[in-house]
C-alpha atoms as a printed R data frame, in Angstrom:
    type eleno elety resid chain resno       x      y      z
1   ATOM     1    CA   MET     A     1 159.759 67.616 76.493
2   ATOM     2    CA   LEU     A     2 156.599 69.020 76.341
3   ATOM     3    CA   GLN     A     3 155.147 70.507 73.098
4   ATOM     4    CA   ALA     A     4 154.822 74.699 73.335
5   ATOM     5    CA   SER     A     5 151.088 74.516 73.796
6   ATOM     6    CA   ILE     A     6 151.482 73.142 76.990
7   ATOM     7    CA   LYS     A     7 154.794 73.668 78.472
8   ATOM     8    CA   ALA     A     8 154.066 77.156 79.715
9   ATOM     9    CA   PRO     A     9 151.316 76.420 82.065
10  ATOM    10    CA   ILE     A    10 153.296 72.989 83.101
11  ATOM    11    CA   THR     A    11 156.258 75.476 83.964
12  ATOM    12    CA   ARG     A    12 154.170 77.756 85.778
13  ATOM    13    CA   ALA     A    13 152.844 75.036 87.844
14  ATOM    14    CA   ILE     A    14 156.185 73.519 89.316
15  ATOM    15    CA   THR     A    15 157.915 76.733 89.931
16  ATOM    16    CA   PRO     A    16 156.924 76.900 93.339
17  ATOM    17    CA   LEU     A    17 158.528 73.558 93.718
18  ATOM    18    CA   CYS     A    18 161.538 74.373 92.064
19  ATOM    19    CA   ARG     A    19 162.438 77.409 93.916
20  ATOM    20    CA   PHE     A    20 161.674 75.131 97.124
21  ATOM    21    CA   LEU     A    21 163.957 72.695 95.969
22  ATOM    22    CA   LEU     A    22 166.971 75.559 95.155
23  ATOM    23    CA   LYS     A    23 166.286 76.789 98.501
24  ATOM    24    CA   MET     A    24 166.824 72.934 99.986
25  ATOM    25    CA   GLY     A    25 170.449 72.933 98.125
26  ATOM    26    CA   VAL     A    26 169.167 70.460 94.959
27  ATOM    27    CA   THR     A    27 170.766 70.976 91.689
28  ATOM    28    CA   ALA     A    28 169.458 70.785 88.229
29  ATOM    29    CA   ASN     A    29 171.880 67.998 87.565
30  ATOM    30    CA   ALA     A    30 171.130 66.056 90.890
31  ATOM    31    CA   LEU     A    31 167.578 65.865 89.133
32  ATOM    32    CA   SER     A    32 168.526 64.778 86.109
33  ATOM    33    CA   ALA     A    33 170.929 62.200 87.640
34  ATOM    34    CA   VAL     A    34 167.779 60.472 89.634
35  ATOM    35    CA   GLY     A    35 165.653 60.609 87.412
36  ATOM    36    CA   GLY     A    36 167.744 58.944 84.284
37  ATOM    37    CA   LEU     A    37 168.902 56.906 86.623
38  ATOM    38    CA   GLY     A    38 165.678 55.724 88.341
39  ATOM    39    CA   ALA     A    39 164.142 55.688 85.217
40  ATOM    40    CA   THR     A    40 166.939 53.281 83.814
41  ATOM    41    CA   VAL     A    41 167.128 51.048 86.980
42  ATOM    42    CA   SER     A    42 163.099 50.762 87.117
43  ATOM    43    CA   SER     A    43 162.285 49.914 83.693
44  ATOM    44    CA   ILE     A    44 165.063 46.866 83.769
45  ATOM    45    CA   VAL     A    45 163.863 45.842 86.964
46  ATOM    46    CA   PHE     A    46 160.051 45.828 86.146
47  ATOM    47    CA   PHE     A    47 159.418 45.925 82.105
48  ATOM    48    CA   SER     A    48 162.101 42.976 81.337
49  ATOM    49    CA   ARG     A    49 160.002 40.661 83.707
50  ATOM    50    CA   GLY     A    50 156.705 41.954 82.325
51  ATOM    51    CA   HIS     A    51 155.668 43.813 85.509
52  ATOM    52    CA   PHE     A    52 153.962 46.668 83.571
53  ATOM    53    CA   PHE     A    53 151.301 47.925 86.275
54  ATOM    54    CA   TRP     A    54 153.877 49.095 89.119
55  ATOM    55    CA   GLY     A    55 156.711 49.471 86.279
56  ATOM    56    CA   VAL     A    56 154.714 52.591 84.501
57  ATOM    57    CA   ILE     A    57 153.890 53.947 88.072
58  ATOM    58    CA   VAL     A    58 157.534 53.914 89.159
59  ATOM    59    CA   THR     A    59 159.356 54.743 85.814
60  ATOM    60    CA   LEU     A    60 156.950 57.627 85.137
61  ATOM    61    CA   PHE     A    61 157.672 58.730 88.849
62  ATOM    62    CA   PHE     A    62 161.060 58.991 87.409
63  ATOM    63    CA   ILE     A    63 160.487 60.326 83.994
64  ATOM    64    CA   LEU     A    64 158.640 63.097 85.906
65  ATOM    65    CA   PHE     A    65 161.924 64.688 87.403
66  ATOM    66    CA   ASP     A    66 162.372 65.798 83.460
67  ATOM    67    CA   LEU     A    67 159.831 68.156 84.228
68  ATOM    68    CA   LEU     A    68 161.817 69.853 86.599
69  ATOM    69    CA   ASP     A    69 165.333 69.980 86.384
70  ATOM    70    CA   GLY     A    70 164.971 72.658 83.330
71  ATOM    71    CA   THR     A    71 163.400 74.608 85.118
72  ATOM    72    CA   LEU     A    72 165.455 74.272 87.885
73  ATOM    73    CA   ALA     A    73 168.725 75.162 86.034
74  ATOM    74    CA   ARG     A    74 167.034 78.274 84.656
75  ATOM    75    CA   LEU     A    75 165.671 79.558 88.486
76  ATOM    76    CA   SER     A    76 169.413 79.082 89.353
77  ATOM    77    CA   PRO     A    77 172.171 81.820 89.787
78  ATOM    78    CA   THR     A    78 174.318 80.255 87.208
79  ATOM    79    CA   GLY     A    79 171.664 79.530 85.340
80  ATOM    80    CA   GLY     A    80 171.813 76.198 82.706
81  ATOM    81    CA   SER     A    81 175.446 74.801 81.460
82  ATOM    82    CA   ARG     A    82 176.336 72.993 78.644
83  ATOM    83    CA   TRP     A    83 177.781 70.044 80.533
84  ATOM    84    CA   GLY     A    84 173.947 69.726 82.533
85  ATOM    85    CA   ALA     A    85 172.121 69.847 79.076
86  ATOM    86    CA   LEU     A    86 174.406 66.843 77.798
87  ATOM    87    CA   LEU     A    87 174.210 64.790 80.778
88  ATOM    88    CA   ASP     A    88 170.194 65.332 81.032
89  ATOM    89    CA   SER     A    89 170.297 64.176 77.308
90  ATOM    90    CA   THR     A    90 172.627 61.472 77.935
91  ATOM    91    CA   LEU     A    91 170.503 60.381 80.427
92  ATOM    92    CA   ASP     A    92 167.186 60.432 78.579
93  ATOM    93    CA   ARG     A    93 169.002 58.271 75.863
94  ATOM    94    CA   ILE     A    94 170.133 55.912 78.517
95  ATOM    95    CA   SER     A    95 166.595 55.602 80.106
96  ATOM    96    CA   ASP     A    96 164.738 55.429 76.597
97  ATOM    97    CA   ALA     A    97 166.811 52.505 75.547
98  ATOM    98    CA   ALA     A    98 166.239 50.769 78.993
99  ATOM    99    CA   LEU     A    99 162.781 51.019 78.385
100 ATOM   100    CA   ALA     A   100 162.427 49.766 74.852
101 ATOM   101    CA   GLY     A   101 165.236 47.453 75.924
102 ATOM   102    CA   SER     A   102 163.791 45.365 78.763
103 ATOM   103    CA   LEU     A   103 160.820 45.132 76.740
104 ATOM   104    CA   ILE     A   104 162.535 43.747 74.169
105 ATOM   105    CA   ILE     A   105 164.200 41.133 76.584
106 ATOM   106    CA   PHE     A   106 160.697 40.245 78.051
107 ATOM   107    CA   LEU     A   107 159.100 39.717 74.422
108 ATOM   108    CA   MET     A   108 162.066 37.743 73.525
109 ATOM   109    CA   LYS     A   109 161.416 35.369 77.018
110 ATOM   110    CA   SER     A   110 157.829 34.572 75.263
111 ATOM   111    CA   HIS     A   111 158.833 34.661 71.773
112 ATOM   112    CA   ASP     A   112 156.556 37.186 70.687
113 ATOM   113    CA   ARG     A   113 156.264 38.145 67.291
114 ATOM   114    CA   LEU     A   114 156.695 42.096 68.650
115 ATOM   115    CA   VAL     A   115 160.487 41.790 68.814
116 ATOM   116    CA   PRO     A   116 161.234 43.141 65.545
117 ATOM   117    CA   VAL     A   117 158.903 45.892 66.043
118 ATOM   118    CA   MET     A   118 160.300 46.934 69.196
119 ATOM   119    CA   LEU     A   119 163.589 46.649 67.794
120 ATOM   120    CA   VAL     A   120 162.593 49.272 64.601
121 ATOM   121    CA   GLY     A   121 161.133 51.646 67.401
122 ATOM   122    CA   LEU     A   122 164.276 51.394 69.276
123 ATOM   123    CA   VAL     A   123 166.626 52.128 66.788
124 ATOM   124    CA   ALA     A   124 164.104 54.833 64.889
125 ATOM   125    CA   SER     A   125 163.938 56.513 68.267
126 ATOM   126    CA   GLY     A   126 167.801 56.908 68.510
127 ATOM   127    CA   LEU     A   127 167.870 58.484 65.047
128 ATOM   128    CA   VAL     A   128 165.290 61.138 65.830
129 ATOM   129    CA   SER     A   129 167.336 62.435 68.466
130 ATOM   130    CA   TYR     A   130 170.419 61.741 66.922
131 ATOM   131    CA   ILE     A   131 169.405 63.629 63.717
132 ATOM   132    CA   LYS     A   132 167.876 66.731 65.431
133 ATOM   133    CA   ALA     A   133 171.501 67.149 67.647
134 ATOM   134    CA   ARG     A   134 173.559 66.313 64.274
135 ATOM   135    CA   ALA     A   135 171.277 69.145 62.945
136 ATOM   136    CA   GLU     A   136 171.933 71.578 65.546
137 ATOM   137    CA   GLY     A   137 175.041 71.127 65.020
138 ATOM   138    CA   MET     A   138 175.280 71.945 61.795
139 ATOM   139    CA   GLY     A   139 173.060 75.514 62.899
140 ATOM   140    CA   ILE     A   140 170.214 74.191 61.293
141 ATOM   141    CA   ALA     A   141 166.938 73.734 63.335
142 ATOM   142    CA   CYS     A   142 164.896 70.495 63.237
143 ATOM   143    CA   ASN     A   143 161.614 69.945 65.319
144 ATOM   144    CA   GLY     A   144 159.667 68.621 62.536
145 ATOM   145    CA   GLY     A   145 158.017 64.898 62.999
146 ATOM   146    CA   ILE     A   146 155.407 63.599 65.082
147 ATOM   147    CA   ALA     A   147 157.373 62.144 67.799
148 ATOM   148    CA   GLU     A   148 159.446 63.563 69.929
149 ATOM   149    CA   ARG     A   149 160.421 61.701 72.987
150 ATOM   150    CA   SER     A   150 157.280 63.024 75.168
151 ATOM   151    CA   GLU     A   151 154.886 61.708 72.451
152 ATOM   152    CA   ARG     A   152 157.101 58.022 72.221
153 ATOM   153    CA   LEU     A   153 156.882 57.916 76.229
154 ATOM   154    CA   ALA     A   154 153.258 58.777 76.116
155 ATOM   155    CA   ILE     A   155 152.576 56.096 73.502
156 ATOM   156    CA   ILE     A   156 154.559 52.993 74.854
157 ATOM   157    CA   LEU     A   157 153.748 54.186 78.571
158 ATOM   158    CA   MET     A   158 150.236 54.161 77.824
159 ATOM   159    CA   GLY     A   159 150.090 50.884 76.143
160 ATOM   160    CA   LEU     A   160 151.987 49.081 78.842
161 ATOM   161    CA   TRP     A   161 149.034 50.838 81.317
162 ATOM   162    CA   LEU     A   162 146.401 49.716 79.444
163 ATOM   163    CA   THR     A   163 147.653 45.985 78.810
164 ATOM   164    CA   ALA     A   164 148.454 46.027 82.336
165 ATOM   165    CA   LEU     A   165 144.640 46.711 83.292
166 ATOM   166    CA   GLY     A   166 143.722 44.004 80.816
167 ATOM   167    CA   VAL     A   167 142.991 45.678 77.248
168 ATOM   168    CA   PRO     A   168 143.860 43.289 74.713
169 ATOM   169    CA   TYR     A   169 146.544 44.296 72.125
170 ATOM   170    CA   MET     A   170 147.374 47.496 73.317
171 ATOM   171    CA   LEU     A   171 150.970 46.630 73.844
172 ATOM   172    CA   ALA     A   172 151.076 45.233 69.988
173 ATOM   173    CA   ALA     A   173 149.555 48.904 69.543
174 ATOM   174    CA   GLY     A   174 151.719 51.118 71.306
175 ATOM   175    CA   ALA     A   175 155.344 48.810 69.466
176 ATOM   176    CA   TRP     A   176 153.619 49.098 66.398
177 ATOM   177    CA   LEU     A   177 152.408 53.063 66.595
178 ATOM   178    CA   LEU     A   178 156.080 53.884 68.274
179 ATOM   179    CA   ALA     A   179 157.907 52.267 65.211
180 ATOM   180    CA   SER     A   180 155.727 53.950 62.393
181 ATOM   181    CA   ALA     A   181 155.689 57.370 64.295
182 ATOM   182    CA   SER     A   182 159.632 57.250 64.756
183 ATOM   183    CA   ILE     A   183 160.092 55.904 61.185
184 ATOM   184    CA   TYR     A   184 158.091 58.906 60.056
185 ATOM   185    CA   THR     A   185 159.848 61.391 62.365
186 ATOM   186    CA   VAL     A   186 163.157 60.019 61.180
187 ATOM   187    CA   GLY     A   187 162.061 61.025 57.183
188 ATOM   188    CA   GLU     A   188 160.675 64.339 58.091
189 ATOM   189    CA   ARG     A   189 163.781 65.541 59.752
190 ATOM   190    CA   LEU     A   190 166.164 64.109 57.091
191 ATOM   191    CA   VAL     A   191 163.864 66.195 54.813
192 ATOM   192    CA   ILE     A   192 164.215 69.269 56.983
193 ATOM   193    CA   VAL     A   193 168.206 68.977 56.790
194 ATOM   194    CA   TYR     A   194 168.192 68.182 53.038
195 ATOM   195    CA   ILE     A   195 166.352 71.429 52.523
196 ATOM   196    CA   ALA     A   196 168.423 73.404 54.136
197 ATOM   197    CA   THR     A   197 171.500 72.295 53.219
198 ATOM   198    CA   LYS     A   198 171.053 71.491 49.338
199 ATOM   199    CA   ALA     A   199 172.267 74.978 48.708
200 ATOM   200    CA   ASP     A   200 175.783 73.875 49.868
């Protein structure tokens, strides 16, 4: 989830907590489920109704579980599993779609012109993850672009937070930035895969 430059220090900071959770019998899959489902439900409950302030706080709380499940899996005696990786990735996609979809519902209620922008952002964000997964299935590393999941979440949650604080145009800025960054990342990843496969 986090960029490599800050992932190592964050991992060191949360390792003691993960060791404690492991001793308490908590599994990485349980953390993934709580985080993914919690973020999904909170997005639907808060964002679809325009309650951005508490929506950001509660949803971010559950999203932060994504920091813990990977480290917990690595610390467990059995290590991470392919099922756990698939579960985590699937729940990430569901919670991301719930966040964007809930915002679209809210915008549609007020007939806001940002609806198509958010739709583009939702589709392009899904393609960012799909292209990477498909490329890795072909044996091609595909990490290009500027809109990994962490960046996409930061963009939209920051826009919502500033909107809740009364800063004008921040929701529009977040929606446009999300769509633009995601489209750019889709294009860059397609180029990466094309270059890697053009010799086939």
